[in-house]
C-alpha positions in Angstrom: 93.7 94.4 73.9 91.5 96.7 71.9 91.9 100.4 72.5 89.0 102.7 71.6 90.2 106.3 70.9 88.9 109.2 72.9 86.8 110.5 70.0 84.7 107.3 70.0 82.8 108.5 73.2 79.6 109.9 71.7 77.4 110.5 74.8 77.4 110.2 78.6 74.0 109.7 80.4 73.8 108.9 84.1 76.0 105.8 84.8 76.3 105.0 81.1 78.8 105.9 78.3 78.0 105.3 74.6 80.9 104.3 72.3 81.1 104.3 68.5 83.4 102.1 66.4 83.3 99.3 69.0 82.9 96.4 66.7 85.4 94.3 68.6 83.8 94.6 72.0 81.6 91.8 73.3 78.5 91.8 75.5 79.4 91.6 79.2 83.1 92.4 78.5 85.0 94.5 81.1 86.7 97.8 80.0 88.8 100.4 81.6 88.0 104.1 81.1 90.8 106.7 81.4 90.1 110.4 81.7 92.7 113.2 81.4 93.8 112.7 85.0 94.9 109.2 84.2 92.7 107.5 86.8 91.1 104.3 85.5 87.4 103.4 86.1 86.1 100.0 85.5 83.1 99.5 83.2 81.1 96.7 81.6 79.5 96.5 78.2 75.8 96.5 78.8 74.5 96.5 75.2 75.6 96.3 71.6 73.9 97.8 68.6 75.7 97.6 65.3 79.0 99.5 66.0 77.7 101.2 69.1 78.4 99.9 72.6 76.7 101.0 75.9 79.1 100.8 78.8 77.9 101.0 82.4 80.7 102.7 84.5 81.1 101.1 87.9 82.9 104.1 89.4 80.4 106.7 88.2 80.7 109.0 85.2 81.5 112.3 87.0 84.4 113.9 85.1 84.1 111.8 82.0 83.7 113.9 78.9 83.3 113.3 75.2 86.9 114.2 74.6 90.0 113.2 76.5 88.6 109.8 77.4 90.0 106.5 76.2 88.6 103.1 76.6 90.6 99.9 76.9 89.1 96.4 76.7 90.1 93.7 79.2 89.0 91.0 76.8 87.0 89.1 79.4 83.7 89.4 81.3 83.3 90.5 84.9 84.8 87.9 87.3 85.3 87.4 91.0 87.7 85.3 93.0 86.2 82.4 94.9 87.6 80.1 97.6 87.5 79.2 101.3 89.8 82.2 102.1 86.7 84.4 101.5 85.0 83.1 104.6 85.3 85.5 107.5 85.8 88.5 105.1 83.9 91.8 104.6 83.9 92.9 101.0 82.3 95.6 98.9 79.6 95.0 96.3 82.2 94.1 93.7 84.0 91.6 95.9 86.9 93.8 96.9 88.1 93.8 100.6 86.3 96.4 102.8 87.7 95.2 106.1 91.2 96.6 105.6 92.5 93.0 105.2 94.6 91.7 102.3 93.1 90.4 99.1 91.6 87.0 99.7 93.5 84.1 98.2 91.4 83.0 95.3 91.3 79.4 94.3 89.8 80.4 91.0 88.3 83.4 89.1 84.8 82.8 87.8 82.4 84.8 85.6 79.8 86.5 87.9 77.0 86.1 85.4 76.8 82.4 86.2 74.1 80.1 84.9 70.8 78.7 86.4 71.1 75.1 87.6 70.4 72.6 84.9 66.9 71.2 85.6 68.0 67.8 84.6 70.8 67.9 87.3 68.6 69.4 90.0 67.9 67.3 93.1 64.7 67.9 95.0 65.1 69.8 98.3 64.2 67.6 101.2 66.1 68.6 104.3 65.4 71.6 106.5 67.6 74.5 107.6 66.8 75.5 111.2 66.7 79.2 111.7 65.8 79.3 115.4 62.7 81.3 114.6 59.6 79.3 115.6 57.2 80.9 113.1 59.5 79.9 110.3 60.8 76.5 111.5 57.4 75.3 112.7 55.0 76.7 110.1 57.1 78.0 107.1 60.0 75.6 107.1 63.0 76.6 105.1 64.4 73.6 103.1 67.9 73.3 101.7 68.0 74.4 98.1 64.9 76.5 98.4 64.4 80.2 97.6 62.1 81.7 100.3 61.8 85.6 100.2 60.8 87.9 103.1 58.3 90.6 102.1 58.6 93.7 104.4 57.1 97.1 104.5 59.4 100.1 105.0 60.3 100.6 108.6 59.6 97.0 109.6 62.5 95.0 111.2 63.5 93.0 108.1 67.1 93.8 108.7 66.9 92.5 112.2 65.3 89.3 111.0 67.9 88.9 108.2 70.8 89.3 110.6 69.2 87.0 113.1 68.7 84.2 110.6 72.3 84.6 109.4 73.6 84.2 112.9 71.3 81.5 114.1 70.8 79.3 111.0 72.2 75.8 111.1 71.7 72.4 109.6 70.3 70.0 112.3 72.7 67.2 113.0 75.6 68.8 111.2 77.9 71.2 113.0 80.3 71.7 110.2 80.0 72.5 106.5 77.5 75.4 106.9 78.2 78.9 105.6 76.4 82.1 105.1 76.9 84.6 102.2 75.2 87.9 103.2 74.8 90.6 100.5 73.5 94.0 101.3 72.6 96.4 98.5 72.1 100.1 98.7 72.3 100.3 102.5 73.4 103.1 104.7 76.8 102.9 106.5 75.0 102.6 109.8 73.1 99.5 108.5 76.2 98.1 107.0 78.0 98.5 110.4 75.0 96.8 112.1 75.2 93.8 109.9 78.9 93.5 110.5 78.6 93.8 114.3 75.6 91.3 114.5 77.5 88.6 112.6 80.7 89.3 114.6 78.9 89.3 118.0 76.9 86.2 117.2 80.1 84.3 116.2 78.9 83.8 112.7 81.3 86.1 110.8 84.1 83.4 110.6 81.7 81.1 108.6 80.3 84.0 106.6 81.1 86.2 103.6 79.7 89.7 103.9 79.3 91.9 100.9 78.3 95.5 101.5 77.1 97.8 98.7 76.5 101.2 100.3 73.9 103.8 99.2 76.7 106.2 98.0 78.4 103.5 95.9 77.9 103.5 92.1 74.6 102.2 90.9 76.1 99.7 88.5 77.9 98.0 91.3 74.6 97.3 92.9 73.7 95.2 89.8 76.9 93.1 90.4 76.5 92.6 94.1 74.0 89.6 94.2 75.8 88.0 91.3 79.2 88.2 93.0 77.6 86.8 96.2 76.0 83.9 94.4 79.2 83.1 92.5 81.2 82.9 95.8 78.3 80.8 97.3 78.2 78.4 94.3 81.9 77.6 94.7 81.5 76.9 98.4 78.4 74.7 97.8 79.2 72.7 94.7 83.0 72.6 94.8 83.5 72.2 98.6 80.2 70.5 99.4 79.0 73.1 101.9 75.5 74.0 102.7 75.3 77.7 101.9 72.6 80.1 102.9 72.5 83.3 100.8 70.7 86.4 102.2 70.1 89.1 99.7 68.9 92.5 101.1 67.3 94.5 99.7 66.2 93.2 96.3 63.9 96.3 95.9 67.1 98.4 95.9 68.5 96.2 93.3 65.4 96.6 91.1 65.5 100.4 91.5 69.1 100.3 90.3 67.9 98.3 87.3 65.2 100.9 86.7 67.7 103.7 86.9 70.0 102.1 84.3 67.1 101.3 82.1 65.9 104.9 82.1 69.4 106.1 81.2 69.3 103.7 78.2 66.0 105.2 77.3 64.3 101.8 77.2 60.5 101.6 77.1 59.4 101.3 80.8 57.0 98.6 82.1 55.0 98.6 85.3 55.9 101.6 87.6 58.8 102.4 85.4 60.7 99.1 85.9 62.1 97.6 82.6 60.0 94.9 80.9 62.7 92.4 81.4 62.7 92.7 85.3 61.1 89.2 85.6 63.8 87.6 83.4 66.6 89.5 85.3 65.3 88.4 88.7 65.0 84.8 87.5 68.7 84.8 86.6 69.4 85.5 90.3 66.8 83.3 92.0 67.2 80.3 89.8 70.8 79.9 91.0 69.5 78.3 94.2 69.2 74.6 94.5 70.9 71.2 94.9 72.8 69.2 92.3 72.3 65.5 92.0 75.3 63.6 93.1 76.9 66.5 95.0 76.6 67.0 98.7 76.3 70.8 98.9 73.3 73.0 98.6 72.6 76.7 97.9 69.6 78.2 99.7 68.3 81.8 99.2 66.5 84.2 101.4 65.9 87.4 99.5 64.6 90.4 101.4 62.1 92.7 99.6 60.7 96.1 100.7 57.1 96.7 99.6 56.4 100.4 99.0 53.1 101.4 100.8 53.0 97.7 102.1 51.7 96.8 98.6 52.3 93.1 98.0 51.1 93.6 94.4 54.1 96.0 93.8 56.1 94.7 90.8 59.1 93.5 92.8 57.3 91.2 95.3 54.7 90.3 92.7 57.3 89.1 90.1 59.4 87.5 92.9 56.4 85.5 94.0 56.1 83.9 90.6 59.8 82.6 90.7 60.3 81.7 94.3 58.8 78.9 96.5 56.7 80.8 98.9 57.1 84.0 101.0 57.4 85.2 104.6 55.3 88.3 105.2 56.0 90.8 108.0 53.0 92.5 109.6 52.9 96.2 110.5 50.0 95.6 113.0 52.0 92.9 114.8 55.1 95.2 114.9 53.0 97.9 116.5 51.9 95.4 119.2 55.5 94.7 120.0 55.5 91.2 118.5 59.1 90.3 117.5 59.6 89.1 114.8 56.3 90.3 113.4 55.7 87.4 111.0 52.1 87.2 109.7 51.8 83.4 109.2 48.4 83.4 107.4 49.6 85.1 104.1 53.0 83.4 104.4 53.8 80.1 102.8 56.6 77.7 102.2 55.8 75.5 99.2 58.6 73.0 100.0 57.8 72.6 103.7 56.3 69.2 103.2 59.5 67.9 101.6 61.7 68.8 104.6 59.7 67.8 107.6 58.3 64.6 109.2 59.8 61.4 110.7 63.5 61.2 110.1 63.8 64.9 109.3 62.2 66.9 112.0 59.6 64.9 113.9 56.6 62.7 113.0 54.1 65.1 114.5 55.4 68.2 112.6 52.9 68.3 109.8 49.8 67.5 111.8 50.5 69.8 114.7 51.5 72.7 112.3 48.2 72.3 110.4 46.3 72.3 113.7 48.0 75.4 115.0 47.5 77.2 111.7 43.7 76.3 111.7 43.3 77.3 115.3 45.0 80.7 114.7 42.9 81.3 111.6 39.7 80.6 113.6 41.0 82.9 116.4 41.4 85.7 114.0 37.9 85.2 112.7 36.6 85.4 116.2 38.6 88.6 116.8 36.9 90.2 113.8 33.5 89.0 115.1 34.3 90.4 118.5 34.5 93.9 117.1 30.9 93.5 115.8 28.9 91.6 118.4 31.0 92.2 121.6 32.6 89.8 124.0 29.3 88.9 125.8 28.0 87.3 122.6 30.9 84.8 122.3 30.5 81.2 123.2 32.9 79.3 125.4 34.4 77.7 122.3 34.9 81.1 120.6 36.7 82.4 123.7 39.1 79.5 123.6 40.1 80.3 120.0 40.4 83.9 120.8 42.7 83.1 123.7 44.7 80.7 121.6 45.3 83.3 118.9 46.4 86.0 121.4 48.8 83.6 123.1 50.1 82.3 119.8 51.1 85.8 118.6 52.7 86.6 122.0 54.4 83.3 122.9 55.1 81.6 119.6 55.6 84.3 117.0 56.8 86.9 119.5 59.6 84.9 120.9 61.9 87.9 121.1 65.6 87.2 120.8 65.5 83.7 122.1 66.6 80.9 119.8 64.4 77.8 119.7 65.3 74.5 118.3 62.7 72.7 116.1 62.0 70.3 119.0 61.4 73.2 121.4 59.1 74.8 118.8 57.0 71.7 118.3 56.7 71.2 122.1 55.6 74.9 122.4 52.8 74.1 119.8 51.6 71.2 121.9 51.7 73.2 125.1 49.6 75.9 123.6 47.0 73.4 122.2 46.2 72.3 125.7 43.8 75.1 125.8 41.4 72.9 123.8 39.7 69.6 124.8 41.0 66.8 122.6 37.8 66.4 120.7 38.2 69.8 119.2 41.6 69.0 117.8 40.3 67.3 114.7 43.5 67.6 112.6 45.5 65.5 115.0 45.3 61.6 114.9 44.6 59.8 118.2 48.0 58.3 118.5 49.7 61.7 118.4 47.1 63.1 120.8 47.8 60.3 123.2 51.6 60.7 122.9 52.0 64.5 123.0 48.8 65.7 124.6 48.2 63.5 127.6 44.9 63.7 129.3 44.8 66.0 132.3 45.3 64.2 135.6 42.2 63.1 137.4 41.4 65.3 140.4 42.6 64.0 143.7 39.9 62.4 145.9 38.7 64.6 148.7 40.4 64.1 152.1 38.3 61.8 154.4 36.2 63.7 156.9 37.2 62.9 160.5 34.3 61.2 162.5 32.3 63.6 164.5 32.7 63.4 168.2 29.9 64.2 170.5 30.0 65.9 173.9 31.6 63.9 176.7 29.4 63.1 179.7 
């Protein structure tokens, strides 16, 4: 191993240490930093420039000085253990046990940097993951191998929705072979305890791997957390053939850590201070989702992103939208009305929905009835805006039906509360709500589906016969 003498440390800035005479170090290599107290801190080579090396210190740089510090190379990149023994465990952001249990039995040790899936080997996603949330399953269907982010403003219940999906998600028709890898970045201890208790109470912890990077943990560890999570998930998916759902929350915290390290390196900032390579960095995370041709497993991602000031054009959601296949948007207005979960379906989208629904996957009526519900709700929101201008008295009977549909859709379908709905129950709820309209107004539904799922109302019962009148008796 290469030992760099203490006088090679030339500067310390934030979480970074700069070394001179480091010709033998390699990019991404792990090192150990020893201060005068003899305590080792792990670091990783972040950049190389001639004989200089920039090392991000995972344990923080407090107490590290220009003298009295030695650096020892481990001669390998950052790695994490992988294997089935990681299921049911709670780890820190670097993959070490946080649940007071023993070190998981690793089947292998793998470089956390990973690689995006080879496009030639990719298989097209075509089977859904049922989340139990009607707005998602019915209108924004999540497909195995997809990356579908959730965009949330600060203060909205994105954490609740993330935990709920982790507990409720399953593959229809397959009771085994489904796992969840849940990675939380920069969260408070209270939020970390909430995620742990939700997965434990819902009975999902035994099929999950929970990685918790707390707000007080070192910033560089936050950069490792999603990569450790994805490395563990890839082994479960592509070695053991499992269907793995990876929930990453909050990717905005991840990008803020990226910005902090970039500022410490004195790099030229991009939009809102984020480094110019933010898009490339995010793509190395998101593009690790997918399916591999010839292998049974799949890796699906749900990243959670907080939007400062509810700004969907903020760099983090904006760049994410270019890489991922749609988005689920949470609405502050719905949240104030008590709608739970407050999913705004109109700006939301799942670009792979059409590949995972229909006969043989969900049900033959899924696409048509979803299109009809979406169109009716959009028309109802237009009527709601019109109502504020012309008043209710000016609305036609048809307008009133759309207004009533939109109100009930938000209350009964989107705002389902804590209940879990199967995809069949969701589609039946769609048809039940569409009974507000006469069949001739449901122009997106073919006659055969209308006849099967929207039977005509029963004919009114004939009036009871009138008894013959009886005259006075003489």
